[in-house]
C-alpha positions as CSV (number, residue, x, y, z in Angstrom):
1,M,-81.5,-85.1,-153.4
2,T,-83.0,-88.0,-151.6
3,F,-86.0,-90.2,-152.4
4,S,-87.0,-90.2,-148.7
5,S,-88.5,-86.7,-148.8
6,V,-91.4,-85.3,-150.7
7,V,-89.3,-82.7,-152.4
8,G,-86.6,-85.2,-153.2
9,R,-89.0,-87.7,-154.8
10,F,-90.6,-84.8,-156.9
11,R,-87.2,-83.6,-158.1
12,I,-85.9,-87.1,-159.0
13,L,-89.0,-87.9,-160.9
14,A,-89.1,-84.5,-162.7
15,L,-85.6,-85.2,-163.9
16,A,-86.3,-88.8,-164.8
17,E,-89.3,-87.8,-166.8
18,A,-87.2,-85.3,-168.8
19,I,-84.5,-87.9,-169.4
20,S,-87.1,-90.5,-170.5
21,W,-88.5,-87.9,-172.9
22,A,-85.0,-87.4,-174.3
23,G,-84.6,-91.1,-174.8
24,L,-88.0,-91.4,-176.5
25,L,-87.3,-88.5,-178.8
26,L,-83.9,-90.0,-179.7
27,G,-85.6,-93.3,-180.4
28,M,-88.1,-91.6,-182.6
29,F,-85.4,-89.7,-184.5
30,F,-83.6,-93.0,-185.2
31,K,-86.8,-94.7,-186.2
32,Y,-88.0,-92.1,-188.6
33,V,-84.9,-90.4,-189.8
34,V,-81.7,-92.5,-189.4
35,V,-82.3,-96.2,-189.7
36,Q,-86.0,-96.8,-189.8
37,N,-85.6,-99.2,-186.8
38,E,-88.1,-99.3,-183.9
39,I,-85.8,-100.6,-181.2
40,G,-85.3,-97.2,-179.6
41,V,-89.0,-96.5,-179.4
42,K,-89.6,-100.1,-178.1
43,I,-87.1,-99.5,-175.3
44,F,-87.8,-95.9,-174.3
45,G,-91.6,-95.9,-175.0
46,P,-92.5,-98.1,-172.0
47,I,-89.8,-96.5,-169.8
48,H,-91.2,-93.1,-170.6
49,G,-94.8,-94.3,-169.9
50,L,-93.8,-95.7,-166.5
51,V,-91.9,-92.6,-165.5
52,F,-94.7,-90.4,-166.8
53,V,-97.3,-92.2,-164.6
54,A,-94.9,-92.1,-161.6
55,F,-94.4,-88.3,-162.1
56,I,-98.2,-87.7,-162.2
57,L,-98.6,-89.7,-159.0
58,V,-95.8,-88.0,-157.1
59,T,-97.1,-84.6,-158.3
60,L,-100.5,-85.5,-156.9
61,M,-99.0,-86.7,-153.6
62,T,-96.8,-83.5,-153.4
63,K,-99.8,-81.1,-153.3
64,E,-100.9,-81.7,-149.7
65,P,-97.5,-81.8,-147.9
66,L,-96.2,-78.7,-149.7
67,K,-99.6,-77.0,-149.5
68,W,-99.8,-76.3,-153.2
69,D,-102.8,-74.4,-154.5
70,A,-104.8,-75.8,-157.4
71,R,-103.0,-73.6,-159.9
72,T,-99.6,-75.0,-158.9
73,L,-100.9,-78.6,-159.0
74,V,-102.4,-78.1,-162.5
75,L,-99.1,-76.5,-163.7
76,G,-97.2,-79.4,-162.3
77,L,-99.4,-81.9,-164.0
78,L,-99.4,-80.1,-167.3
79,S,-95.6,-79.8,-167.2
80,S,-95.4,-83.5,-167.9
81,I,-96.8,-83.1,-171.4
82,P,-94.2,-81.1,-173.3
83,P,-90.7,-82.5,-173.5
84,F,-88.5,-81.3,-170.6
85,G,-91.4,-79.3,-169.1
86,T,-91.0,-81.1,-165.7
87,V,-87.5,-79.7,-165.4
88,L,-88.7,-76.2,-166.2
89,F,-91.6,-76.6,-163.7
90,E,-89.2,-77.9,-161.0
91,R,-86.9,-74.9,-161.5
92,W,-89.8,-72.5,-161.3
93,A,-91.3,-74.2,-158.3
94,S,-88.0,-74.1,-156.5
95,K,-87.4,-70.4,-157.3
96,T,-90.8,-69.4,-156.1
97,G,-90.6,-71.4,-152.8
98,R,-93.1,-74.1,-153.8
99,L,-90.6,-76.9,-153.3
100,R,-89.8,-76.1,-149.6
101,E,-90.4,-78.8,-147.1
102,P,-92.7,-77.5,-144.4
103,A,-90.9,-77.0,-141.0
104,A,-91.6,-79.9,-138.6
105,E,-94.2,-78.8,-136.0
106,Q,-92.8,-78.7,-132.5
107,L,-94.7,-80.6,-129.8
């Protein structure tokens, strides 16, 4: 997985978005259940927000190079809403061939 390819960027940010969700959920658990301390939310909230926006942008930028139809794009964007949805979408897109780099055109 490399950040230099469209598919690599998408996969890395899909995973990062899921991890940031996990951090935020853990922070909320500690805030509301364990210690009533906001530090976890203060740390993971902005991280998750930044990664969420980056995932949305990379998903929008992935549509054209991978020739996604509108349905695939909308599913990709919606996958960022539920926790860990980006990982499920990435797996589905990979299994259905939607995360294949187009072959370089020969001159």
